C-alpha positions in Angstrom: 105.9 65.2 112.9 104.6 67.3 109.9 104.2 71.0 110.7 102.7 73.9 108.8 103.9 77.4 109.7 101.7 80.2 108.5 103.0 83.8 108.4 102.5 87.0 106.5 104.9 88.3 103.9 106.5 91.2 105.8 110.1 90.5 106.8 109.3 91.0 110.5 106.9 88.0 110.3 108.3 85.8 107.5 111.8 85.7 108.8 111.0 84.5 112.3 108.7 81.8 110.7 111.6 80.6 108.5 114.0 80.7 111.4 111.6 78.6 113.5 111.3 76.1 110.6 115.0 75.9 110.4 115.2 74.9 114.1 112.5 72.3 113.7 114.0 70.8 110.6 117.4 70.6 112.4 115.6 68.6 115.1 114.2 66.1 112.5 110.7 67.5 111.9 109.1 68.1 108.4 108.1 71.7 108.0 106.4 73.8 105.3 106.2 77.6 105.7 103.2 79.2 104.1 104.0 82.9 103.4 104.3 85.5 100.6 105.7 84.6 97.2 108.7 86.9 97.7 110.1 84.3 100.0 109.8 81.4 97.6 113.0 79.7 96.5 114.5 81.2 93.4 112.8 84.6 93.7 116.1 86.5 94.1 119.7 86.3 95.3 118.6 87.3 98.8 116.4 84.3 99.4 118.7 81.3 100.2 116.0 79.3 102.1 117.6 76.9 104.7 118.1 73.4 103.6 115.2 71.1 104.3 112.7 73.9 104.8 109.8 73.9 102.3 108.2 77.3 101.5 104.9 77.6 99.8 102.5 80.4 98.8 100.0 81.3 101.5 96.7 81.5 99.6 94.5 84.5 99.8 97.1 87.2 100.6 96.1 89.5 97.8 93.5 92.0 98.9 90.2 91.9 97.1 88.5 95.0 95.8 85.7 94.4 98.3 88.0 94.4 101.3 89.2 97.4 103.3 92.8 96.6 104.2 93.1 99.9 106.1 90.6 98.6 108.7 92.6 96.5 111.2 89.5 94.8 112.5 88.5 93.7 109.0 92.0 92.7 108.1 92.2 90.4 111.1 88.8 89.0 110.8 86.9 89.2 107.5 90.0 88.7 105.4 91.3 86.0 107.8 88.0 84.1 107.3 88.4 84.1 103.5 92.1 83.1 103.8 91.1 80.3 106.2 88.7 78.8 103.6 91.4 78.9 101.0 94.0 77.4 103.3 91.9 74.5 104.6 91.9 72.4 101.3 95.6 73.0 100.9 96.3 71.5 104.4 93.8 68.7 103.7 95.6 67.8 100.5 98.9 67.4 102.4 97.9 66.7 106.0 99.9 68.0 109.0 100.0 67.2 112.7 100.5 70.8 113.9 99.9 74.3 112.7 102.0 77.2 114.0 100.5 80.6 113.0 101.9 84.1 113.3 100.1 86.2 115.8 98.5 88.4 113.1 98.0 85.7 110.5 95.1 84.1 112.4 93.8 82.2 109.4 96.3 79.5 110.2 94.9 78.9 113.7 91.3 79.0 112.3 92.2 76.5 109.6 93.7 74.2 112.3 90.4 74.4 114.2 88.4 73.6 111.1 90.6 70.5 110.6 90.6 69.4 114.2 94.4 69.6 114.7 96.3 71.5 117.4 97.9 74.9 116.7 100.5 77.2 118.3 100.6 80.9 118.2 104.0 82.5 117.2 104.6 86.1 118.5 107.7 87.4 116.6 108.0 90.1 119.3 107.1 90.5 123.0 103.7 89.4 124.3 101.2 92.0 123.4 98.2 90.6 125.2 96.4 93.1 127.5 97.3 92.8 131.1 95.7 94.0 134.3 99.1 95.2 135.5 100.2 97.2 132.4 99.2 100.3 130.5 97.8 99.5 127.0 100.4 98.0 124.7 101.5 100.7 122.2 101.5 103.6 124.7 105.2 103.1 125.3 104.7 103.8 129.0 106.2 101.9 131.9 103.8 100.3 134.3 102.4 102.9 136.7 103.6 102.9 140.3 101.8 104.2 143.4 98.2 105.1 143.6 98.3 107.7 140.8 100.3 105.5 138.4 98.0 102.5 138.9 95.0 104.7 138.4 96.4 106.1 135.2 96.9 102.6 133.8 93.4 101.6 134.9 91.8 104.6 133.1 93.9 104.0 130.0 92.9 100.3 129.9 89.2 101.4 130.2 89.6 103.8 127.3 90.6 100.9 125.1 87.7 98.6 126.1 85.4 99.8 123.3 87.8 99.2 120.5 88.8 95.8 121.9 85.1 94.8 122.2 84.5 95.9 118.6 87.4 93.8 117.5 86.0 90.8 119.4 82.6 91.2 117.7 84.2 91.4 114.2 86.3 88.4 114.9 83.4 86.4 116.3 81.2 87.2 113.3 84.0 86.2 110.9 84.5 82.9 112.7 80.9 82.1 112.6 80.8 82.8 108.9 83.2 79.8 108.3 81.5 77.4 110.7 83.6 78.1 113.8 82.2 79.2 117.2 82.4 82.9 117.8 84.7 82.4 120.8 88.1 80.9 120.0 89.4 78.2 122.3 92.8 79.7 121.7 96.1 78.1 120.9 97.6 75.0 122.6 100.7 77.1 123.4 102.3 80.4 122.5 105.9 81.0 121.5 107.1 84.5 122.4 110.2 85.1 120.3 111.9 87.9 122.1 114.6 88.7 124.6 113.6 88.7 128.3 115.1 92.2 128.4 112.4 93.4 126.0 109.6 91.9 128.0 107.7 93.7 130.8 106.8 91.7 134.0 103.1 91.2 134.4 101.0 89.6 137.2 98.9 87.6 134.7 101.5 86.0 132.4 99.7 83.2 130.6 100.7 79.7 131.6 100.8 78.6 128.0 103.2 81.4 126.8 106.9 80.5 126.5 109.7 83.0 125.9 111.9 81.3 123.3 114.2 84.1 122.4 114.4 85.9 119.0 114.0 83.7 116.0 116.6 85.1 113.6 117.6 84.1 110.1 119.8 85.9 107.6 118.0 86.0 104.2 121.3 86.3 102.3 124.8 84.8 102.1 126.5 88.0 101.1 128.7 89.8 103.6 129.4 93.5 104.0 132.7 95.2 103.4 132.7 98.3 105.6 134.4 101.5 104.5 138.2 101.7 105.3 139.3 103.3 108.5 139.4 102.8 112.2 136.5 105.0 113.3 133.3 103.9 114.9 131.2 101.6 112.7 127.6 102.7 112.6 124.9 100.4 111.0 121.9 102.2 109.6 119.0 99.8 109.1 115.7 101.4 107.8 112.5 99.7 108.8 111.2 96.9 106.5 107.6 97.7 107.7 105.3 100.0 105.7 104.7 102.0 108.9 108.4 102.8 109.3 109.7 106.4 109.2 110.7 107.7 105.7 114.0 109.4 105.0 115.9 107.7 107.8 118.9 106.8 105.6 119.3 110.3 104.1 118.9 112.0 107.4 121.3 109.6 109.1 123.9 110.3 106.4 123.6 114.0 107.0 123.6 113.6 110.8 126.7 111.4 110.8 128.8 113.4 108.3 132.3 113.7 109.8 132.6 117.2 108.6 129.9 118.2 111.1 130.5 115.7 113.9 134.3 115.7 114.0 134.0 111.9 114.4 135.4 109.7 111.6 132.5 107.3 111.5 132.1 104.5 109.0 128.5 103.8 107.9 127.0 100.7 106.5 123.4 101.0 105.2 121.8 97.6 105.6 118.5 97.1 103.8 116.7 94.6 101.7 116.0 97.5 99.3 118.5 100.3 99.5 117.8 102.2 96.3 120.3 104.2 94.3 122.0 107.1 95.9 125.4 108.7 95.7 127.3 107.8 98.9 130.2 109.6 100.5 133.5 107.6 100.8 132.8 106.8 104.5 129.5 105.0 103.7 128.4 101.9 101.8 125.0 100.4 101.2 123.8 96.9 100.3 122.3 93.6 101.5 124.5 91.4 103.6 124.5 89.3 106.7 123.6 91.6 109.6 124.8 89.1 112.3 128.4 89.2 110.9 128.2 93.0 110.5 126.9 93.6 114.1 129.9 91.6 115.5 132.0 94.7 114.7 129.5 97.5 115.0 129.6 100.3 117.6 126.1 101.7 117.0 122.9 100.8 115.2 120.4 103.4 113.9 117.1 101.8 113.1 113.4 102.2 113.0 112.7 100.2 116.2 111.3 97.0 114.6 111.7 94.0 116.8 114.0 92.0 114.5 116.7 94.7 114.3 116.5 95.6 118.0 116.8 91.9 119.0 119.8 91.4 116.7 121.5 94.5 118.0 121.0 93.7 121.6 122.0 90.1 121.2 125.3 91.4 119.7 125.6 93.9 122.6 125.4 96.9 120.3 123.6 100.0 121.5 120.8 101.5 119.4 119.3 104.8 118.4 115.8 104.2 117.4 113.6 106.4 115.2 110.2 104.7 115.6 107.4 104.8 113.2 104.0 103.2 113.6 102.9 99.8 114.7 104.7 98.5 117.8 107.9 100.5 117.1 107.1 103.2 119.6 106.4 100.6 122.3 109.7 98.7 121.6 111.8 101.9 121.4 110.6 103.0 124.8 111.4 99.6 126.3 114.9 99.8 125.0 115.4 103.3 126.5 114.1 102.1 129.9 116.4 99.1 129.6 119.3 101.5 129.1 120.6 100.1 125.8 119.8 103.0 123.6 118.2 106.3 122.8 115.0 107.4 121.0 114.6 110.2 118.4 111.1 111.4 117.5 110.3 113.3 115.5 113.2 112.8 113.1 115.5 115.7 112.3 119.2 115.9 111.5 120.4 117.8 114.6 118.5 115.6 117.1 119.6 112.4 115.5 123.2 113.7 115.4 123.2 114.6 119.1 121.7 111.2 120.0 124.2 109.2 118.0 127.2 111.1 119.4 125.9 110.8 122.9 125.4 107.0 122.7 128.8 106.5 121.0 130.5 108.5 123.8 128.6 106.8 126.7 130.1 103.5 127.9 127.1 102.9 130.2 124.7 102.6 127.2 127.0 100.1 125.6 127.2 98.1 128.8 123.4 98.1 129.1 123.1 96.8 125.6 125.5 94.0 126.4 123.5 93.2 129.6 120.3 92.8 127.4 121.6 89.6 126.1 122.2 88.1 129.6 118.8 86.5 129.8 119.1 84.8 126.4 120.3 81.7 128.1 117.2 81.3 130.2 114.7 80.5 127.5 112.3 77.8 126.6 113.1 75.4 123.7 110.5 76.0 120.9 111.1 72.5 119.5 110.3 71.0 122.9 107.2 73.2 123.2 105.9 72.0 119.8 106.5 68.3 120.7 104.8 68.7 124.0 101.7 69.9 122.3 101.6 66.8 120.0 102.4 64.5 122.9 99.5 65.9 124.9 
């Protein structure tokens, strides 16, 4: 089976796409990942693409002067239509049997529709479809209980109706502009790449949605050497998203300073881009395998992006999140409700210090983080889902 995986260039989307490709190639399938040029082989020492996985440039990623990339509706519709028209001839030149497209890179699904081939949607995080049983995604709220709670959720959902309807109109017009019907038939299946612990039960879970667990891949072969000592090992991982909180690293270093905390922590700053800064002897910074690092960590301080949260919880490491924009607020609150971490917002040194010390001292939080990985064994096989779509 020949498969094209389409994903945007942000690490939170490109990495799960490459991880899925790695799984499919290991199962004997032929896969090309279309994404940003930063992930092409040979673009840097942190890009050792897995053997057998082909990576190609996703055409149309550059924003045109006539496009408003700050308008989410336009980005997910008008720009997607243009990218679809550029992707179709690429897929025609090297035909595939199946397209898998990232949930926000909808040009992949549209191109598959134009070509008359099946497609699958990949959510590199929990399912964010609206539900009649949940408050709007992004609110960070738990589902309401009792009459007042259910009324709250109903009113909040109603308040989002106008913006969703506007998005539907934009998307329909964009689809019609490239010869597709306004209403999409939708994907043949959905792969939800998260931990069950980060999902929220809903009464209307789609029958075509399959929780397959986090799709993780380490974009480097380097390993970290933590600072010497026996104190708690804290990993500080600033967000890779443009909506992440700024100054997390500097604030975390100030907050964790042993001269203020009395705790001889060892800090590893893990980031694709860590910049140049003078570090104290109890801290190091660089790019290395996070999975190997987390096997020895006692705490993670991060922005709340799904990739780092999933890695941390799979390793049984509690987290302190400092969420920025996007879905980070939603995810950070889910972790707090699960019990595996704490949330700091807004960011300041004293609040972050107190949160880190509280989590390090609390065995219940660490135990909850370990429990978050318990459901990882009860997952669908993404390779089997892909093959079932073709067999049907």
